C-alpha positions as CSV (number, residue, x, y, z in Angstrom):
1,M,18.2,-9.2,-8.4
2,K,14.6,-10.4,-8.2
3,P,12.1,-8.9,-10.7
4,I,9.7,-6.5,-9.0
5,K,6.0,-7.4,-9.1
6,Q,4.5,-4.1,-10.2
7,S,0.9,-2.9,-9.5
8,F,-1.1,0.3,-9.5
9,P,-4.4,1.5,-8.0
10,W,-7.3,1.4,-10.4
11,G,-8.1,5.0,-9.9
12,A,-4.6,6.2,-10.6
13,F,-4.9,5.6,-14.4
14,C,-8.6,4.7,-15.1
15,R,-9.5,8.3,-15.7
16,G,-10.4,10.7,-18.5
17,S,-11.3,8.7,-21.6
18,V,-9.6,5.5,-20.4
19,T,-12.1,2.7,-20.3
20,P,-11.8,-0.3,-17.8
21,E,-11.1,-2.6,-20.8
22,Q,-8.3,-0.3,-22.1
23,L,-6.8,-0.1,-18.6
24,V,-6.6,-3.8,-18.1
25,K,-5.4,-4.6,-21.6
26,T,-2.6,-2.0,-21.4
27,A,-1.6,-3.1,-18.0
28,K,-1.3,-6.7,-19.1
29,E,0.6,-5.8,-22.3
30,T,3.0,-3.5,-20.3
31,G,4.0,-6.3,-17.9
32,Y,2.1,-5.4,-14.8
33,A,1.4,-8.2,-12.3
34,S,-1.5,-6.6,-10.6
35,I,-4.1,-3.8,-10.4
36,E,-5.1,-2.9,-6.8
37,M,-7.5,-0.7,-4.8
38,L,-10.5,-1.3,-7.0
39,K,-14.2,-1.9,-6.5
40,E,-15.4,-5.4,-6.4
41,E,-17.4,-4.9,-9.6
42,N,-14.1,-4.8,-11.5
43,Y,-12.4,-7.8,-9.8
44,K,-13.6,-10.3,-12.5
45,L,-12.3,-8.1,-15.4
46,V,-8.8,-8.0,-13.7
47,K,-8.7,-11.6,-12.8
48,D,-9.9,-12.8,-16.2
49,A,-7.0,-11.0,-17.8
50,G,-4.6,-13.0,-15.7
51,L,-3.7,-10.2,-13.4
52,D,-3.5,-10.3,-9.6
53,I,-5.3,-8.0,-7.2
54,A,-2.4,-7.2,-4.8
55,I,-4.2,-5.2,-2.1
56,V,-7.6,-3.5,-1.3
57,G,-9.0,-1.6,1.6
58,G,-9.8,-3.6,4.7
59,H,-12.0,-1.2,6.5
60,G,-13.5,2.3,6.1
61,T,-12.7,5.6,7.7
62,L,-9.0,6.5,7.3
63,R,-9.3,9.2,10.0
64,D,-11.3,7.1,12.5
65,G,-9.0,4.1,12.7
66,L,-7.6,1.5,15.0
67,N,-6.0,3.9,17.4
68,N,-9.4,4.6,19.0
69,P,-10.8,1.6,20.9
70,D,-14.3,2.9,20.2
71,N,-13.8,1.8,16.6
72,H,-12.7,-1.7,17.3
73,D,-16.0,-3.4,17.1
74,R,-16.8,-1.9,13.8
75,I,-13.4,-2.4,12.3
76,E,-13.3,-6.0,13.4
77,K,-16.5,-6.7,11.7
78,E,-15.3,-4.9,8.5
79,L,-12.0,-6.7,8.5
80,R,-13.5,-10.2,8.9
81,A,-15.8,-9.5,6.0
82,S,-12.9,-8.1,4.0
83,I,-10.7,-11.2,4.8
84,D,-13.5,-13.5,3.5
85,R,-13.7,-11.4,0.3
86,A,-10.0,-11.5,-0.1
87,V,-9.9,-15.3,0.2
88,A,-12.7,-15.6,-2.3
89,W,-10.8,-13.5,-4.9
90,G,-7.2,-14.5,-4.1
91,I,-6.2,-11.1,-2.7
92,P,-3.2,-11.5,-0.5
93,S,-3.3,-8.2,1.5
94,L,-5.7,-5.6,3.0
95,I,-5.0,-2.0,4.0
96,V,-5.6,-0.8,7.6
97,F,-5.3,2.6,9.0
98,S,-4.2,4.0,12.4
99,G,-6.6,6.9,12.2
100,N,-5.8,10.5,13.3
101,R,-4.3,11.2,16.7
102,N,-7.0,13.4,18.1
103,G,-4.9,13.9,21.2
104,I,-3.9,10.2,21.5
105,G,-0.2,9.8,22.4
106,D,2.0,7.7,20.1
107,I,2.6,4.9,22.5
108,E,-1.1,4.7,23.5
109,G,-2.0,4.8,19.8
110,A,0.3,2.0,18.9
111,R,-1.0,-0.1,21.8
112,N,-4.6,0.6,20.8
113,C,-3.9,-0.3,17.1
114,A,-2.2,-3.5,18.2
115,A,-5.1,-4.4,20.5
116,G,-7.6,-3.8,17.6
117,L,-5.6,-5.9,15.2
118,K,-5.2,-8.8,17.7
119,R,-8.9,-9.2,17.6
120,V,-8.7,-10.4,14.0
121,V,-5.1,-11.4,13.5
122,G,-5.8,-15.1,14.3
123,Y,-8.4,-15.1,11.5
124,A,-6.0,-13.4,9.1
125,E,-3.3,-16.0,9.9
126,E,-5.8,-18.8,9.4
127,K,-6.8,-17.4,6.0
128,K,-3.3,-16.3,5.0
129,V,-4.2,-12.7,4.4
130,T,-1.8,-9.9,5.4
131,L,-3.0,-6.7,7.1
132,C,-0.9,-3.8,6.0
133,M,-0.9,-0.6,8.2
134,E,-0.4,2.3,5.8
135,L,2.3,4.9,6.5
136,L,1.0,8.3,5.4
137,N,2.4,11.8,5.8
138,S,0.8,14.1,8.4
139,K,2.5,17.2,7.0
140,V,0.9,17.7,3.6
141,N,-1.9,15.3,2.8
142,H,-3.2,13.8,6.0
143,P,-2.9,16.2,8.9
144,D,-2.8,14.5,12.4
145,Y,-2.6,11.0,11.0
146,Q,-0.8,8.8,13.5
147,C,1.1,6.2,11.5
148,D,3.3,8.8,9.9
149,H,6.9,7.4,10.7
150,T,8.4,4.1,10.0
151,N,9.6,3.5,13.5
152,W,6.0,4.0,14.9
153,G,4.7,1.4,12.4
154,V,7.5,-1.0,13.4
155,M,6.6,-0.5,17.1
156,M,3.0,-1.3,16.4
157,C,3.9,-4.4,14.4
158,D,6.1,-5.7,17.2
159,L,3.2,-5.2,19.7
160,V,1.0,-7.4,17.5
161,G,3.8,-10.0,16.9
162,S,2.4,-11.6,13.8
163,E,3.8,-12.2,10.3
164,R,0.3,-11.3,9.1
165,V,0.6,-7.7,10.3
166,K,3.0,-5.6,8.2
167,L,3.4,-2.0,6.8
168,L,2.4,-0.4,3.6
169,F,5.5,1.7,3.0
170,D,4.4,4.6,0.9
171,I,7.7,6.1,-0.5
172,Y,6.1,9.4,-1.4
173,H,4.7,9.9,2.1
174,M,7.9,8.8,3.9
175,Q,10.1,11.1,1.7
176,I,8.0,14.0,3.1
177,M,8.1,12.8,6.8
178,E,11.6,11.3,7.2
179,G,13.6,10.8,4.0
180,D,16.5,8.3,4.3
181,L,14.5,6.0,2.2
182,I,16.9,3.4,1.1
183,R,18.4,2.9,4.6
184,N,14.9,2.6,6.1
185,I,13.7,0.2,3.4
186,E,16.7,-2.0,3.9
187,T,16.5,-1.9,7.7
188,Y,12.8,-2.7,7.9
189,I,12.2,-4.7,4.8
190,D,10.9,-7.7,6.9
191,Y,8.1,-5.4,8.2
192,I,7.0,-4.2,4.8
193,G,4.2,-6.0,3.1
194,H,3.5,-3.5,0.2
195,F,5.0,-0.4,-1.3
196,H,3.4,2.7,-2.9
197,T,5.2,5.2,-5.1
198,A,4.7,8.7,-6.5
199,G,6.9,11.7,-7.3
200,N,7.5,14.4,-4.7
201,P,6.4,17.2,-4.5
202,G,2.9,16.9,-6.0
203,R,2.4,13.1,-6.0
204,K,2.8,13.1,-9.8
205,D,4.9,11.1,-12.2
206,M,8.2,9.6,-11.2
207,D,10.1,11.8,-13.7
208,D,13.2,14.1,-13.5
209,Q,11.1,17.0,-12.3
210,Q,10.7,15.6,-8.8
211,E,13.2,14.9,-6.0
212,I,13.1,11.1,-5.4
213,Y,15.6,9.1,-7.4
214,Y,13.5,6.0,-7.9
215,P,15.9,3.9,-10.0
216,A,18.2,3.5,-7.0
217,I,15.3,2.6,-4.7
218,A,14.0,0.1,-7.2
219,R,17.4,-1.6,-7.5
220,K,17.7,-1.8,-3.7
221,I,14.2,-3.4,-3.3
222,A,15.0,-5.8,-6.2
223,S,18.2,-6.8,-4.3
224,L,16.3,-7.7,-1.1
225,D,14.3,-10.8,-0.3
226,Y,11.0,-9.0,-1.0
227,D,8.1,-11.0,-2.5
228,G,5.4,-8.3,-2.3
229,Y,4.2,-5.8,-4.8
230,V,5.1,-2.2,-5.6
231,G,2.0,-0.1,-6.5
232,H,2.3,3.2,-8.4
233,E,-0.2,5.5,-6.7
234,L,0.3,8.8,-8.6
235,S,-1.7,11.4,-10.5
236,P,-0.5,11.5,-14.1
237,K,0.4,14.8,-15.6
238,G,-0.6,13.8,-19.0
239,D,-2.1,10.7,-20.8
240,P,-2.8,8.1,-18.1
241,L,-1.9,5.1,-20.2
242,E,1.5,6.6,-21.2
243,A,2.1,7.5,-17.5
244,M,1.3,3.9,-16.6
245,K,3.9,2.6,-19.1
246,A,6.5,5.1,-17.9
247,S,6.0,4.2,-14.3
248,Y,6.6,0.5,-15.2
249,A,9.8,1.4,-17.0
250,V,11.2,3.2,-14.0
251,W,10.8,0.0,-11.9
252,D,11.8,-2.5,-14.6
253,V,15.4,-2.8,-13.3
254,T,16.2,-6.5,-13.7
255,G,15.5,-6.9,-17.4
């Protein structure tokens, strides 16, 4: 099995009395490869510690996304600037969003997202930056969000037809929407550019009080030809740094 490159969003554990310096130091000592989804003002601190920045946001407005052609001019401009920033800091991936449906049908929405991404995908290919469409649940956290099932995301990726457009497979969100996690991960691993995790229900720690059996999922991903990162996007129940260490241990399946 291949060791899993673990990451976490800055805001997940840099909370309470935890300082940025404590966060980065503990992440490095624990064995994390990356800290992600952070403000540019913190990039240098992370990189100076020898950690990667796996992924950051590519454009604004989660709800007003690529499925609405009226947003394409704005998002193209934002993505081109984000790609340049990613190259400058060695960030391999950017997050993109479908946006809410707002009455747009699934096929029309997928075509619109693909058309918007095609405006920048050549630049992403040239710069070797991957655009990851995030899968989110529309049942609990993000009502009306369009990219809420794996097969929709796969359809959208196929419409673009580029290795630089993939999915951010959020395990927590997909447990809520469709379950069958291991089968879908194995089937669609070539479409997945990044993973997020959290316990369900509640988006808390990956402990025995929630329903997802993460050790099995971690072992499956470690057995696949996956070179990306797994980011732990959860809200700790207790001490953030202890929760960070515990999350790492759940996914440290090849030691």
